[in-house]
C-alpha positions as CSV (number, residue, x, y, z in Angstrom):
1,K,9.4,-28.8,115.5
2,P,8.0,-29.5,112.1
3,E,10.3,-28.5,109.2
4,R,8.9,-25.7,107.1
5,F,9.2,-25.9,103.3
6,H,10.0,-22.7,101.5
7,M,9.4,-22.0,97.8
8,G,12.4,-21.3,95.7
9,N,16.1,-21.8,96.3
10,D,15.9,-25.2,94.7
11,G,17.7,-24.4,91.5
12,G,14.6,-24.0,89.4
13,S,13.8,-20.9,87.5
14,I,10.6,-18.9,86.9
15,Q,10.0,-17.5,83.5
16,R,9.4,-13.8,83.3
17,R,6.6,-12.3,81.2
18,C,8.9,-11.1,78.5
19,E,10.1,-14.7,77.9
20,V,6.6,-16.1,77.6
21,V,4.7,-13.4,75.7
22,K,5.7,-13.0,72.0
23,L,5.3,-9.4,70.8
24,K,5.5,-8.0,67.3
25,K,9.0,-6.8,66.4
26,K,9.3,-3.1,66.1
27,K,10.0,-1.9,62.6
28,Q,13.4,-0.5,62.3
29,K,13.4,3.2,61.5
30,P,15.8,4.6,59.0
31,E,18.6,6.5,60.6
32,R,18.0,10.2,61.1
33,E,21.1,11.1,59.2
34,E,19.9,9.1,56.1
35,Q,16.6,10.9,56.2
36,N,18.2,14.3,56.4
37,R,20.6,13.5,53.6
38,S,17.8,12.4,51.3
39,K,15.5,15.3,52.2
40,W,18.2,17.9,51.3
41,T,19.6,16.1,48.2
42,L,16.6,14.5,46.5
43,C,13.4,15.9,45.0
44,A,10.5,14.9,47.3
45,L,8.3,14.2,44.3
46,S,10.5,12.5,41.7
47,K,13.2,11.2,44.1
48,Q,15.8,12.5,41.6
49,K,18.9,14.5,42.6
50,L,18.0,18.2,43.2
51,A,19.1,20.5,40.4
52,P,18.4,24.2,39.9
53,P,15.7,25.5,39.6
54,I,14.6,24.3,43.0
55,V,11.3,25.2,44.7
56,A,10.0,24.6,48.2
57,C,6.4,24.3,49.5
58,K,5.0,25.6,52.8
59,L,5.7,22.2,54.5
60,G,9.4,22.5,53.7
61,Y,9.7,19.8,51.0
62,L,12.2,20.6,48.2
63,Y,11.3,19.9,44.6
64,N,12.9,20.1,41.2
65,K,10.8,22.8,39.6
66,M,10.3,21.0,36.3
67,A,9.2,17.7,38.0
68,L,6.6,19.6,40.0
69,L,5.3,21.6,37.0
70,E,5.0,18.4,35.0
71,A,3.0,16.7,37.7
72,L,0.7,19.7,38.1
73,L,0.0,19.9,34.4
74,D,-0.5,16.1,34.0
75,G,-2.6,15.9,37.1
76,T,-0.4,13.1,38.5
77,L,0.4,14.8,41.8
78,P,0.3,12.1,44.6
79,P,-2.2,12.7,47.4
80,E,0.6,13.5,50.0
81,F,1.3,16.6,47.9
82,S,-2.3,17.7,47.7
83,H,-1.5,20.9,49.5
84,I,0.0,22.2,46.2
85,K,-2.7,23.5,43.9
86,K,-0.9,26.3,41.9
87,A,2.8,26.8,41.3
88,K,2.7,30.6,41.7
89,R,0.8,30.5,45.0
90,D,1.9,27.4,46.8
91,V,5.7,27.1,46.1
92,I,8.6,29.5,46.5
93,D,11.7,29.6,44.2
94,L,14.9,29.1,46.1
95,S,18.3,30.5,45.1
96,L,20.7,27.9,46.6
97,Q,24.4,27.7,46.0
98,S,25.9,24.3,45.4
99,L,29.1,23.3,47.1
100,N,30.0,20.6,44.6
101,D,28.1,20.2,41.3
102,D,29.8,16.9,40.2
103,A,29.4,14.9,43.3
104,E,26.6,12.4,43.7
105,D,25.6,13.9,47.1
106,A,25.4,17.5,46.0
107,K,25.2,19.8,49.0
108,F,23.7,23.2,49.0
109,V,24.8,26.2,51.0
110,C,22.5,29.0,52.4
111,P,23.4,32.2,50.5
112,V,23.0,34.3,53.6
113,T,24.8,32.4,56.4
114,G,27.1,30.2,54.3
115,L,26.1,27.1,56.3
116,A,25.6,23.8,54.5
117,L,21.9,22.7,54.4
118,G,21.2,19.4,56.0
119,G,19.0,19.8,59.0
120,N,21.9,20.0,61.5
121,Y,21.6,23.7,62.2
122,R,18.8,25.8,63.7
């Protein structure tokens, strides 16, 4: 009988597609915790620490009221905040209580439920 030769089993290796094809590396996304912390402690417009008086728009962004009014008066409001045309109509004044005024990461508390704001509760 003639001997049959079979492929493989000779110690060689075959490359897989993932070893041959080079793909773009995925951009690393900031951690969800970091995003929540900055959303609830920094003004969306000026990136400064939130301080009373605080206002919110219909999309849920929090702003320092003075920074928002100055941007509206100067006409320097960035395009991502173009949904705000008038301060009286498009934003709502918030009455938030602060847990710690002196700390760098000032946290606010809901005056109704007493829960700390931070995106962790529904």
